[in-house]
Phi, psi and omega in degrees: 000310180296321181293320180295320180292319182289334183268353183293333183269000181251162182280128180258142178270152175300155182301325182292329177293317179299314181293325177297317178297319180295317180295316179297316179299321180292320177297318178294322179298320177294319176296320179296324178294316177297319178296319179294323178298314179297316182300313185278324184283321186265328191251357177254119186297317181299318178295319180297314181296320178299317179293319179297324176294320178293326176298317180291333180284341181285131185296317183291320177293319180297321178295319179293321178294321178298317178297319179297315182296319179295317179299319179295318181299312185277348174278325185279331181232148177271092185295319180297316178295323179295318178295322181296324178290329184276328184282153173299154185299330183293330181245020181298335180293345180279355184298317181297305178301324179295317178295321179295322179295316179298316181293325180294327180267355189294321183296317178297319178296317180295322180294326177280334181286321188301318180279002180292152183304319183295314181288323177299318178295318179296321178296315179295316181295321179297312180294321179296315182294314181294319184291320178297320176295318180300311182295320179298321179291315182294330178264010178054045183237036183271149174292166182299334183285344182262126180228143177245007180292130178053035181218200181204155173270123188242137172266118187250107177259022182298328180297327179290323178293321178296316178299323179294316178299320178295318180294328178286350179083019179291139181299157181300323180294332176284317181296330180293343180277353178291121182291160183294333183266013178293134177074021180254150171212152186279128175282309172201154177273157183295332181287351176265000190294314185301314181296319181291324178294323177294319178297316181295322178298320178294317180299317180299317181289314184293331181296337180267313193266339179299322179298318180295320178298318179299312180298319181296317179294317177296318180296321178295320179298316180293320182295321183277347184288148176290328175237100186293326181295316178296321178296321178295321176298318179295325176299315178298317179294322179295319176299318179297315179297318177300319177296319179296319178298322177294321177297318178295319179298318179297317178299317179295320180297318179299317181294316180293320179297322179298317181291326182282322185278334187228101174277330180274142182293331185288343178245005182295321179296318178295319179296320178296319179294319178298314180296320181291318183289317182289340177255012181295324178296321176299321177299317179294318180295322178295317177295327175297320176298319177298315182296313180296319178300317179295321179296317179297316180296317179294325177296316179298323177289323183294334179263010182267184185271001183295154182300314177302324180293318179296316179298319179299317180293326176295322178295326181279353185302314180302327179280317182296333180289347179240102184305320181297315179296322180300310184285331175296314178296322180296317180295317178298316179298318179297316180297319178296317181296314182293323181295328179264352182284116182290141174082000182288138183217146176257024185298314182252128188287327185296310176301325179295318179296316179298317178298319180295319179296316179296322179295316179298316179297320180294316180296314180295322177297316179295319180298319179293324176296318179297314181292325177295319176299318180295317179294320179293322177295321178294320181292331179280328184275331187299313180300318181292322179295324179294320179297321179296321181294322181294317181294322184281323184266319179065026183232156179300329182296331182284348180282341186299321177299325181293320180293316180296318180297319181293320179295318181295322182288329178290000000 
């Protein structure tokens, strides 16, 4: 009733306009989620290192990496020739069988070596160093000593190949033959730098402002709607649908990436694991969208006229009547929700501030609905209670509750 009265004097938009705003906002929200995934997964070193550690922990990926390291080791150095040089001439013929034996056991040795604390630490340090250099270059924040002109950013896994050779028991004279560029591959060439820096600059800006655009579009849709509560419920449902669509997109992407990256069956499992792990943050962000959407939809229902909503608000009355208790419970609820909310981050302050403002407005709105229900219930009950008192007492003194109740309801 109050909402209808307050909205009667404002201009209402047609229903299709409201729905168009909600659909556009949801599409932008999905784009913002993808942008946030790129920003955090590709450009945050801690996130990158965490993912790289998870890649090494995966058995199928570790097996593929072990095979790669062994292939690199025996491709870069002639192990049989090295053994032949080291062995006495009388037993030089054993160099070939000895090298074959070492190579045959090398994959198993490498697979056991990779999860060891020393190699895990070296792997983390390697990824951290390379990623920090990469991000500094992409954001054009490199020191004067770092140059990318006529060069390339290289990922150097040579230390892992050397550790593998040591674990296999290869003599020092053999390990010295491993070239400096063993186990290296180019991340990007210097002539690709300008384009990549422009992409990163766009990602950095969009990661902050896309969230604000989404909130603004949703708020405009609710403001223009003839029934704001119903529009708010539709916003929640749209967020939920957007999260589900992202989950489906992620599943399709993992499947397509697996098929594109691995034509051979022996590495298909590793490719699938790589795609799944590197998109896990996107999966968390999508589930966060589903969770937030459901909360918004349930909030819109909770402030509505349905019987369950009314009963819920009556249950909340003892808390809502005490502002300190209300906000204490709200803060605890928020902390619990955020702790279980996948993908939530305090990296950028502007989205966090907007989220906090919306949360405060929602809590205060619910509290006012609860108090309004209580006031309306008292105004409806007071006249009947006064009439009963008059009939039972039949004295002027019994009329005083009726007068007070009528004044309070007015």
